[in-house]
N, C-alpha and C positions, 0 to 999 in steps of 0.2 A: 587747247584740249578738245573743243567742239569740232575742230577740223581733223582730229585724229579718229578716223573711221574704225580702225582696228580696236582702239581703246573703247570707243562708244559701243562697238559690237560686243566686246567682252563684258562691258558693264551691263548691257541689256541682257545678255545670256545669264549673267549672275543674278540679276533681278528676277528673270523668269524662273531660274532654278529655285531661288528663295521663295517665290510665290508658289511654285509647285510643292515645295516641302511644306509650306504653311497649309496648303489645301489638303495634302496628304495627312498632316497632323490633325487638322480640323475634322477631316472625314473619319480618321481612325478614332478620334475622341468621341465623335457622335456615334460611331458604330458600336463602340464598347459601352457607352453610357445610355444608349437609347433603350427605351422600355420594350423594344421588339425582341430583346434577348433576356427575358425573365427566366429565373430558375423555376421550372415546372415540376420537377420530380426530385424527391429526396429518398434515397435508398439507405436505410440504416441496418447495419449488420453487427453481429456479436452475440455471444452466449450470455444473455442477460437474465438474471434471476432476481435482481434487486431493483434495477432501473425499470420503471413502468412505461408503457406506451404513452400514457398521458403526460408524463414528464418530458419525454422526447418531443411530443407534438407541441407542447407549450414552448419549448426552446425554439423549435423550427418556425413557429408562427410569430414569436415575439422578439427573438434575438437576431434572426438572420435578415440582412438587408442588402440591397444592391442587385445588380444584374449578374448574369453568368460570368461576365468578365470582371466586374468591379467588386464582387463579394470578397470580403477580407477573410482569407483562409485561417489565419492565426486567430482572429477575433472569433470566428466560428468555432474553432477548436476550444478556445477558452470558454465560450458560452456553454458548450456541452460539458466541459470540465467543472462547471459550477455545481453540477448534480453530485450529491454526497457520495454515491457509490460508483461514480465514473472515475477510473484511474487515468485513462488516456482516451483521446478521440483523434482519429486520423481522418482528414477531409480531403477529398479529391474531386476535381471537376470532371464530368463526363459529357463530352460534346453530344448534342448541341444545347441541352437544357437541364442537365441533371447533376446532382451532387451524390457522391458515394461517401457515406460516413461509417467508419468502423469504430465501434465502441468496445473498450475493454473495462470490465468491472473489477473493483477490488474483491479479493477473496479474503474474508476475515480469518485471521489465525488466533488472535487473542485480544483481550481488552487492555487498554493502557490506563491502569488505575481506574479512576472513576470518570475519566475524560477521554473519549475517543477510542479508536480501535487500531490494531496493527494488522497489516495484510501479510500474505504469505511471502512477500518480497522483503519483509522487514521494514515497511514504510508505514508511518503513522498517518491516519486520516480520521476525519470527524463524520460520523454517521451513527444512526441508531440501529440496534440489532437485538433481537430476542434470542439469539443463539446461546447455547451453553458453552462458553469459551473460557479457557484459562486466563488468568489475570496477571499482567506484568506490573511490577513496581520497581522502578529503576531511574537512574539519572537521564536527563534529556540527551538524546543522541545515541542511546544504547539499544534502540529498537531492533536493529539488525542483529547485534550480538545476542540479544535475548531470544530472538526468533530461532537463530541457529542452535542455541543451547537447548531450547524447548524440543527441537527435533531430535537432538542427540539423547536427551533424557528420556524421551518416549521410548526409544530403542533400548536404552540401558535398563529401564525399569519394567519393560514388558514381561520378562520372565517371572516377576513377582505378581503380575496381574493388577498392577496399580498404574495410575496415570497422574501426571502433574496437573494440579488444579490452580496453582498460583506459583509465581516465580519472582524472587527478590534478588536484586543485584545492588550491593551497597556501593558507596562512593569509593571504597577501597577494593572493589572488584571481588567481593566475597559473595558466594551464591547460597541461597536457601530455597528449598522447594516445599510447597504445601501439596500433599497428595490428596487424591479424591477419597481416601479412606480416613481423612482428617489427621493424618500423621504429618509432622513437619520434619524435614531432613535438613541438617546443617552440613553443607558440603565444602565450605571454605573457599579459598582462592586457588589452590593448586590441586591437581589430580582429581578434578571434579567428576569426570566420567568414570574412572576406576572406583571412586568412592561410591558412586551411584550403583555401579554393577555389584559391588561388594554388599551393599544393602539388599539388592534384589536376590543375591545368593542366599542370604541368611533370613530373609523376611518370613517365608513360609515355613522353613524348617525350624527356626529358633524363635524369632520375635513374635510372630503371629500365634505361636503355640503357648506363649506365656499366659497365665491365668489372670492377667491384669491388662487394663487399658493402656496401650502405648500411645503417648501423646507427642513425644519428641525423641529423635535419634540424632546424635552428634557423630558424624562419620569422620571427623578430622583426626582421629587417633590413628597412628600408623599401623597398629596391630590389633585393633578392636574398635569398639564404639561405646558411647554412653547413652543410656536410655532413661527417659523420664516417664514414670508411671504414677499418676496422681493418686490412684487408689491403693498403691502398694504401701504396706506398713511393715517396717522392719521388725523382726521378732525381738523380744526383750533379751538383753544380754544375760548370759548365765550368771546366776548368783543374785540377780535382782528379783524381788518379789513384788 
């Protein structure tokens, strides 16, 4: 073997190539991990009304670690996503020493019972809000359906000058609406939108004109509706004294 110069030359070349690769790897490792490439600038963008600069500064100072090359992008996104009002955060490196962070806030559409909020995309999230929002009561996983129904009912009821203040969805997929004038509408499982429009059609001309307080309207009848008026007293039957 030691007399085979061709073999020895090939082995030497192989060892030199391996050494060169190791040197390149070591150099690259040092280059990417060396403190000479710190992140010096963080640019945060987004239409933010609920997320405060102090919250963003705290995350940037306490959660981000590593150099320009070693900083974990997914971990950085998750760090900003811990803020209650942050729906999503996109993080990009910008050579040679900056991070561009784009923050998308939740936009609250409704409350979810007494725990949490629902955004305009029909997603539930946990945050505090002092906004006057409609309230959803329904089974878990129904957030998107209830958000879509709220939008439809707002349009259906607009001619009556009333708005949904609460929305119930039962386990049997039956709908009930509490209006901002304290009236409750029973809409049932089918033809929900036509029933809401029928209520809007008759509210001002018929129901609101009644000399009694209307508390509840059941719209599930095919050709009419039932009304509950707590202060209504039926006249005595003829012949009774």
